[in-house]
Structures are given as C-alpha cells and as structure tokens.
C-alpha positions in Angstrom: 18.6 -18.8 -3.5 17.4 -20.5 -0.3 15.8 -18.7 2.6 18.0 -16.7 4.9 19.2 -18.1 8.2 17.9 -16.9 11.6 21.4 -15.6 12.5 21.7 -11.8 12.3 24.5 -9.5 11.5 25.8 -6.5 13.6 23.2 -4.3 11.9 20.4 -6.7 12.8 19.9 -8.1 9.3 19.4 -11.8 8.9 22.4 -13.5 7.4 22.1 -13.9 3.6 19.7 -11.0 3.2 19.1 -10.5 -0.5 20.4 -7.2 -1.9 20.8 -7.8 -5.6 18.5 -7.6 -8.6 16.4 -10.6 -9.4 16.0 -10.9 -13.2 15.1 -13.9 -15.3 15.5 -16.2 -12.2 19.1 -15.0 -11.6 20.5 -12.8 -8.8 22.9 -10.3 -10.1 24.4 -6.8 -9.5 23.2 -3.7 -11.4 24.5 -3.5 -15.0 26.8 -0.6 -14.1 27.7 -2.0 -10.6 25.9 0.8 -8.9 24.3 0.6 -5.4 22.4 2.8 -2.9 22.5 2.8 0.9 19.5 1.6 2.8 19.3 3.2 6.2 17.8 2.1 9.5 15.2 4.8 10.4 15.5 4.0 14.2 19.2 4.8 14.3 19.8 6.9 11.1 22.7 4.6 10.4 23.3 2.4 7.3 21.8 -1.1 7.1 23.2 -2.4 3.8 24.1 -1.4 0.3 21.5 -2.5 -2.3 22.0 -2.9 -6.1 20.6 0.1 -7.9 18.9 -1.0 -11.2 19.4 1.0 -14.4 17.4 1.5 -17.5 19.3 -1.5 -19.0 18.3 -3.6 -16.1 14.7 -2.7 -16.6 15.0 -3.6 -20.3 16.4 -7.0 -19.3 13.6 -7.5 -16.7 10.8 -6.6 -19.2 12.3 -9.0 -21.8 12.4 -11.8 -19.2 8.8 -11.1 -18.2 7.7 -11.0 -21.9 9.4 -14.3 -22.6 7.5 -16.0 -19.7 4.2 -14.4 -20.8 4.6 -16.2 -24.1 6.3 -19.3 -22.5 5.8 -21.7 -19.6 3.9 -19.3 -17.3 1.6 -18.1 -20.0 0.5 -21.7 -20.9 0.2 -22.9 -17.3 -3.4 -23.8 -16.3 -5.1 -21.7 -13.6 -5.2 -24.6 -11.2 -1.4 -24.9 -11.5 -0.9 -21.2 -11.0 -3.1 -21.4 -7.9 -1.0 -24.2 -6.4 2.1 -22.0 -6.8 0.4 -19.1 -5.1 -0.7 -21.2 -2.2 2.9 -22.4 -1.8 4.1 -18.7 -1.7 1.6 -18.1 1.1 3.0 -21.1 3.0 6.5 -19.8 2.6 5.5 -16.3 3.8 4.1 -17.8 6.9 7.2 -20.0 7.4 9.5 -16.9 7.1 7.2 -14.6 9.0 9.8 -13.7 11.7 12.4 -12.9 9.1 10.0 -10.8 7.1 8.8 -8.9 10.2 12.4 -8.2 11.2 13.2 -6.9 7.7 10.2 -4.6 7.7 11.0 -3.3 11.2 14.6 -2.6 10.3 13.7 -1.0 6.9 10.6 1.0 7.7 11.2 1.7 11.4 7.8 0.3 12.6 7.6 -1.8 15.8 8.2 -5.5 14.9 4.8 -6.5 16.3 2.9 -4.5 13.7 4.1 -6.5 10.6 3.7 -9.6 12.6 0.1 -8.6 13.4 -0.9 -7.2 10.0 1.6 -7.1 7.1 2.7 -10.8 7.1 -0.8 -12.3 7.6 -2.3 -10.0 5.0 0.4 -10.8 2.5 -0.1 -14.5 3.0 -3.8 -14.1 2.9 -3.7 -12.2 -0.3 -1.7 -15.0 -2.1 -4.2 -17.5 -0.7 -7.2 -15.5 -1.8 -6.0 -15.1 -5.4 -4.8 -18.7 -5.5 -8.5 -19.5 -5.2 -9.4 -17.2 -8.2 -6.7 -18.6 -10.5 -8.9 -21.3 -12.1 -12.2 -19.4 -11.8 -11.6 -16.4 -14.1 -14.4 -17.0 -16.5 -16.3 -15.1 -19.2 -20.0 -15.2 -20.1 -22.3 -16.3 -23.0 -24.2 -13.3 -24.4 -27.3 -13.8 -26.6 -27.8 -11.3 -29.4 -30.3 -10.7 -32.2 -28.0 -12.4 -34.7 -26.0 -11.2 -37.7 -27.9 -10.1 -40.8 -30.5 -12.8 -40.2 -28.0 -15.5 -39.2 -27.8 -16.9 -35.7 -24.7 -16.3 -33.7 -23.0 -17.6 -30.6 -21.2 -14.8 -28.7 -19.1 -15.2 -25.5 -16.4 -13.3 -23.6 -13.1 -14.4 -22.2 -10.7 -12.7 -19.8 -7.1 -12.7 -20.8 -4.0 -11.4 -19.0 -3.2 -7.8 -19.6 0.5 -8.8 -20.2 3.6 -7.5 -18.5 2.8 -5.5 -15.4 5.1 -2.9 -13.9 4.5 -2.8 -10.1 5.9 0.2 -8.2 5.6 -0.3 -4.4 5.7 2.3 -1.6 7.9 2.2 1.5 5.3 2.3 4.3 4.0 -1.3 3.9 6.2 -2.8 1.2 5.5 -6.5 1.7 1.8 -6.2 2.0 1.3 -3.9 -0.9 3.6 -5.9 -3.2 1.4 -8.9 -2.4 -1.6 -6.8 -3.4 0.0 -6.2 -6.8 1.8 -9.5 -7.5 -0.9 -12.1 -6.4 -3.8 -11.0 -8.5 -1.6 -10.3 -11.5 -0.1 -13.9 -11.3 -3.6 -15.4 -10.7 -4.7 -13.9 -14.0 -1.7 -15.2 -15.9 0.4 -12.0 -16.1 4.1 -11.6 -15.6 5.7 -8.7 -13.6 8.6 -6.4 -13.1 8.5 -5.1 -9.5 10.3 -1.9 -8.5 10.7 -1.9 -4.6 11.0 1.4 -2.7 14.6 2.6 -2.2 13.9 3.3 1.4 12.6 -0.2 2.2 13.5 -2.8 -0.4 14.5 -5.7 1.7 11.2 -7.5 2.5 10.3 -7.5 -1.2 13.7 -8.9 -2.1 13.2 -11.7 0.4 9.7 -12.3 -1.1 11.6 -12.8 -4.5 13.5 -15.7 -2.8 10.2 -17.2 -1.8 8.7 -16.9 -5.2 11.7 -18.6 -6.6 11.5 -21.4 -4.0 7.8 -21.9 -4.7 8.6 -22.9 -8.2 7.6 -19.8 -10.2 9.2 -20.1 -13.6 12.3 -17.9 -14.1 11.4 -14.5 -15.3 7.7 -14.6 -14.3 8.4 -12.1 -11.5 11.5 -9.9 -11.7 12.5 -7.5 -8.9 14.6 -4.5 -9.7 15.5 -2.2 -6.8 16.7 1.2 -7.6 16.1 4.9 -7.5 12.6 6.1 -8.6 13.9 8.7 -11.1 16.0 6.0 -12.8 14.5 2.5 -12.4 11.0 3.7 -11.7 10.9 6.1 -14.6 12.3 3.6 -17.0 9.6 1.1 -16.0 6.8 3.6 -16.3 7.9 4.7 -19.8 8.9 1.2 -21.1 7.1 0.3 -24.3 7.2 -3.4 -23.4 5.1 -2.8 -20.2 1.4 -3.2 -20.7 0.2 -1.8 -17.3 1.6 0.2 -14.4 0.3 -0.4 -10.9 1.6 2.3 -8.6 1.0 3.2 -4.9 2.5 6.5 -3.7 2.1 10.2 -3.7 -0.2 12.2 -6.1 2.9 14.1 -7.3 4.6 10.9 -8.5 1.3 9.4 -9.6 0.8 12.3 -12.1 4.3 11.8 -13.5 3.6 8.0 -13.9 0.2 8.6 -15.5 1.8 11.0 -18.1 4.6 8.5 -18.8 2.1 5.7 -19.2 -0.1 7.8 -21.5 2.7 7.9 -24.1 2.3 4.2 -24.8 -1.4 3.9 -23.7 -0.6 1.7 -20.8 -3.3 0.8 -18.4 -2.8 2.1 -14.9 -3.9 1.5 -11.3 -3.0 4.4 -9.1 -3.5 4.5 -5.3 -2.3 8.0 -4.3 -2.9 8.6 -0.6 -5.6 10.3 1.4 -6.7 12.7 4.0 -9.3 10.5 5.6 -12.0 11.8 8.0 -13.1 10.0 11.1 -16.6 11.2 12.0 -17.6 10.8 15.7 -21.4 11.3 16.1 -23.0 12.2 19.5 -24.3 8.7 19.9 -21.0 6.9 19.4 -19.4 4.6 22.0 -17.0 7.2 23.1 -14.3 4.9 24.5 -14.3 2.7 21.4 -14.3 5.8 19.2 -11.3 7.4 20.9 -9.3 4.1 20.9 -10.1 3.3 17.3 -9.4 6.9 16.1 -6.1 6.8 17.9 -5.2 3.6 16.1 -6.2 5.2 12.8 -3.8 8.1 13.6 -0.8 6.4 15.1 -0.5 2.9 13.5 2.7 2.6 11.5 3.8 6.1 12.7 0.9 7.6 10.8 2.6 6.6 7.5 -0.5 5.0 6.1 -2.4 6.1 3.0 -5.7 5.6 4.8 -4.6 7.3 8.1 -7.6 9.0 9.7 -6.0 12.3 10.3 -9.1 14.5 10.2 -11.1 13.8 13.4 -14.6 15.4 13.0 -16.3 15.4 16.3 -19.8 16.5 17.4 -19.4 19.6 19.6 -21.0 17.9 22.5 -18.1 15.4 22.7 -15.4 17.7 21.5 -13.4 18.3 24.7 -13.7 14.6 25.7 -12.3 13.5 22.4 -9.5 16.0 22.4 -8.5 15.0 25.9 -8.7 11.3 25.1 -6.6 11.6 21.9 -4.1 13.7 23.7 -3.8 11.1 26.4 -3.4 8.4 23.8 -0.7 10.4 22.1 1.2 11.0 25.3 1.0 7.3 26.1 2.9 6.2 23.0 6.4 4.8 23.6 8.8 5.8 20.9 12.0 3.7 20.5 13.7 0.6 19.3 11.3 -1.4 17.0 12.4 -4.6 18.8 11.8 -3.4 22.3 8.5 -4.9 23.5 7.7 -1.6 25.2 7.8 0.3 22.0 4.4 1.3 20.5 5.6 3.7 17.8 8.7 3.6 15.6 10.6 6.2 13.6 9.6 7.8 10.3 11.2 6.3 7.3 13.9 8.9 6.6 15.2 12.4 7.6 13.2 14.0 4.8 9.9 12.6 5.9 10.7 13.6 9.6 11.4 17.1 8.5 8.3 17.3 6.4 6.1 16.3 9.3 7.9 18.8 11.6 7.2 21.5 9.0 3.5 20.6 9.0 3.5 20.8 12.8 5.0 24.3 12.6 2.4 25.3 10.0 -0.4 24.1 12.3 0.9 26.3 15.1 1.4 29.3 12.8 -2.2 29.0 11.5 -3.6 29.1 15.1 -4.3 25.5 15.9 -3.7 24.5 19.5 -1.2 21.7 20.3 -3.0 19.4 22.7 -0.2 16.8 22.8 3.2 16.3 21.2 4.4 18.8 18.7 8.1 18.2 18.7 11.0 15.8 18.1 12.5 13.7 20.9 16.2 13.8 21.7 18.4 11.0 20.4 19.2 9.2 17.1 16.8 8.2 14.5 14.0 9.9 12.6 11.4 10.1 15.4 8.5 12.7 15.7 6.3 12.9 18.8 2.7 11.9 18.1 0.8 15.2 17.9 -2.8 16.3 18.3 -4.1 19.7 17.1 -7.3 21.1 18.6 -9.2 24.3 17.9 -8.7 23.8 14.1 -10.8 24.2 11.0 -10.8 22.5 7.7 -9.2 25.4 5.9 -5.9 24.9 7.7 -3.0 23.3 5.9 -2.8 20.5 8.5 -6.4 19.7 7.7 -6.1 19.7 3.9 -2.7 18.2 3.0 -1.5 14.6 3.5 1.1 14.7 6.3 2.0 11.0 6.4 3.1 11.1 10.0 1.5 10.8 13.5 -0.4 14.1 13.4 -4.1 14.4 13.9 -6.4 17.5 13.5 -9.6 17.6 15.6 -12.5 19.7 14.1 -15.9 20.3 15.7 -19.2 20.1 13.9 -22.8 20.8 15.0 -24.9 18.8 12.5 -24.4 15.6 10.4 -24.8 17.7 7.2 -22.0 19.9 8.4 -19.9 16.8 9.2 -20.4 15.4 5.6 -19.6 18.8 4.1 -16.3 19.0 6.0 -15.5 15.3 5.2 -16.0 15.8 1.5 -14.2 19.2 1.4 -10.9 17.6 0.4 -9.0 16.7 -2.8 -8.7 13.2 -1.5 -11.2 10.3 -1.3 -9.6 7.1 -0.1 -11.2 6.1 3.2 -13.4 7.3 6.0 -14.6 6.1 9.4 -18.0 6.8 11.0 -18.5 6.2 14.7 -22.1 5.7 15.7 -24.6 3.3 17.4 -27.4 4.3 15.0 -27.5 2.0 12.0 -29.6 4.5 10.1 -26.9 7.1 10.6 -24.3 4.6 9.6 -25.9 3.8 6.2 -26.9 7.4 5.5 -23.5 8.9 6.1 -21.6 6.0 4.4 -23.7 6.8 1.3 -22.8 10.5 1.4 -19.1 10.4 2.1 -17.0 10.5 -1.1 -14.5 7.8 -0.4 -13.5 4.4 -1.8 -13.8 2.6 1.5 -16.0 3.5 4.5 -15.7 1.8 7.9 -18.3 2.0 10.6 -17.1 1.7 14.2 -13.6 0.8 13.1 -10.7 2.0 11.0 -9.5 0.6 7.7 -10.8 -3.0 8.0 -8.9 -4.3 4.9 -9.2 -7.8 3.6 -8.0 -9.5 0.4 -11.6 -10.1 -0.6 -12.5 -6.4 -0.4 -11.7 -4.0 -3.3 -9.3 -1.2 -2.3 -8.8 2.2 -4.0 -9.9 5.8 -4.0 -11.7 8.7 -5.6 -10.5 12.1 -6.7 -6.7 12.7 -6.0 -6.6 9.4 -4.1 -6.3 7.7 -7.5 -7.9 5.5 -10.1 -8.8 1.8 -10.2 -9.1 -0.8 -7.5 -6.9 -3.6 -6.1 -8.0 -6.8 -4.3 -11.2 -8.8 -4.5 -12.8 -9.6 -7.9 -11.8 -6.0 -8.8 -8.2 -7.1 -8.6 -8.9 -9.7 -11.2 -10.7 -7.3 -13.5 -7.8 -4.8 -13.1 -5.3 -7.5 -14.4 -7.3 -8.9 -17.3 -8.6 -7.7 -20.7 -12.1 -8.7 -21.7 -12.4 -10.2 -25.2 -15.6 -10.9 -27.1 -15.8 -13.7 -29.6 -18.8 -14.0 -32.0 -19.3 -17.0 -34.2 -21.8 -16.7 -37.0 -23.6 -20.0 -37.2 
C-alpha cells in the first residue's frame, strides 16, 4: 500500500486512509468481517468504520511475527535493521501533515500539537533506536574458573521474541513508536493493537513500515476492541512480552493474563503528577509551565501535572494565574488556528471528567475557573481550576485524564514532599525553583520515575520513561528500552 494522497473526504480523512488489518504484509478485513465505528471527538459524528480484529486474527498475526522472528528479520544484521528504522523516520517526516491530520481527527487535539510534539518525537524515536541497532553488545566477565580449569565467560543480548504492543488513544503515534522502534532495533517482531478510539495514525504508520522495506510479518497491526483483540493478545501463548500503556484497571487485567504464560511485561499506567512551586520560583514561568502541564492534549496525558502544590506565600497569585490561563483557552475545531484546546476522546471520557468536577464541588473545593461543558457538538469540557482543596479530596487523589487542576497550599518543603508522595501513583513530577540545592534535594525525595525542574515532562527518546507504584513497572526509551526488549544470556567456555 502506498502513502495516502493529500485529498480529503467529506469527513476530513485523507483519501486512502488505511482501515483494515495488516497481517503478514497483507491488508485484509477481519476474519468475521466485523468492524467498529471510529468517531470524530470534535463533532461526535462517525469518521470511518475500521476492521475489528478477532482472536483468529491475533492468532494469524502472532504466527506471522513468529515466522519472521525465525526468518529474514531474525537473521538481519543490526546495521541493516538500523537502515530500515532510519527510513521509517524519513517517511514519518514526509507524511507529517497526514499523520497530524489523522491524530487531530481521531483524538480531538488541535492539529498543531501533533505537529509540534507527536510527529517529531515519533521520527526521533525511530532515529534514536536506529543508532542502537548495531551496538547492542554484551560483556566479558572474568571468573575464578571451573574446578581449577580456566574459563572464558561472556554475555550476549538476544531478542525477547514476539512482542504484543497495546497502545493508548491519547498519543497513539508517539507511544506506538516508543514500543515498536526499540523492539525492532533489538531484533524482535511485533503484533500491535491500536486503540479503538484512535487507530488511524498507527494504521498509517503500518503503511510506512511496509514502504520502508520491513519484511512482511515483522510488524502486524490488528485494530479491534480491547476485550476481544487486546485480551487475546495478552493471553496468547505465542507472545513473549506485552508492552501496555493505559489505565491501572486494565493493566492489572493484562498482568494477570500475562502471568499465566510467564510473559514479560512493561506497564505504564498513568499518574497523578505533582507540580511543586517553591517561594523562590520564577512565578510567570511557573504559572505558564504549570498551565501547559494541565491543559496540553486536553489534559489527556499520563504525566499531566494535575496536583499543583504551591507555597502559601504565592497561593493566591498562582490560583489567579491558572484561572486566567484556563479562561484564555479557546475550545473548538482542531483545524482552526485559533483553537488551543480540543475535545475529549469520547462521550464516556467527557462524562467521567464532568463527574470528577461535580465531586470536587461536593467535597468543598472552590471552582476558580471553568467547571462545566460548553454548548454545541463534540465531547468538550471547560478547562477547570479548583482552589481551596486538600490532598484527601477525590480530585486530588484519582487520575481524571482531563483538563482539571487542583491547587493545594503548603507551608514547608517537607510538607510539599509529603503531599507529593501521598498518592498511589509515581510517574512524573515538576519542581519550580531558582535554588539548585532545592532542586536536587526535592528531586531526590519525590517518588516518581521522572522529575523535571523548571519545566514539565521534558521527554526525549534518549531518556528512560516509566513510573513507580500504580504508575506501572519497567521502562521505555533510552538504553532501558533496549534492556526491556532483550534477554541477557551468559556463555561460559571451559578452556
């Protein structure tokens, strides 16, 4: 299949948008002919019907992946794998406008956001791991010998095998790249299950993988419902590892399925990230950066900094500043240049966020901005700031996954750390301060997988990403991404 054309249909989709399963290098319907309807969050109306993979389709995809693991891809040198990954990066950049359009239509985000972040990050991830493909080495380890005989011992890193990658709907292209690129660099093969709410950019990525010359069956893409295709993939005895990004509820289910066949897992399960504003912070930068951490991608971000912990001396200024930032957001058409915030992904997510806003009111928090739903079509929620809150409230403890921030005052840095760590999650945190000593001290005390100082979520393909506690297990990206996709084998030769 070649790249789609720039012409668009009445729904806004590029002509030729891929909607079928991609298995063994072939585009095909589901084995039972079933489909599901993909909606446009900004209008609430259908975009397109997409093939809904079945358990049989997962079987076929796993068989295709296993065949390539033991075939052409499995025998390909690292340098050759790297050349293909670099070609994929080139094609992502070439089709950047198409991919951004698909993400905006599918997820509801303003089209400028995937153009600014998702597409460059996806291309950069493939380039980063292209560089690792021929540099995955072991080590020589001296020992005391074997019953008096000298030995030569060394380790090698081998592919884990067939990887099942289950991708979330909030940033599907970027996170699929996080899973696919390191797995391929290490010589694995994959079955990718896109999110049913936003499958289209991953399906287009499959066309680019094909165009880049990836051997048929190396990466297979099976859209479908989570309880059918996703469950079949997690439980499949032919899958050696599951990499999942999503909710803790589903993560627990997947971990239990994987345990039955002792699969390896990497699980990134969301967060309730604190943003700590100390009294010596650059206030303007802190307010602007905190607002971005709240409102980017409609707040549908696992690392969203939704708990704003503010020194009491700055409290009223921060509340007022964040309320102004919320009120300044322009909700609307993702393709309107004036739009700064899009719609939530579906009606269920919109209603969930509205329920949390109602809970915040009922628990006594004060709505400083937003707090409702605008008139009109689509799954929009007003960006909302709660003040006069405490960390025991539901809005401060549970992941909302929407544009809702809770501002909490503290008096000492010890109190700030105690509040920051009083959560079941541990994915990310931000610290706003001019004092380098405070920065290092607090970064060491916050229980989170990634801590940013004077910024929010500065991700990069070279930096490992993952969380603690309910935020999951394992890491993606960087050298950690190679370790997560390889098995270490030791070889000892008795001389």
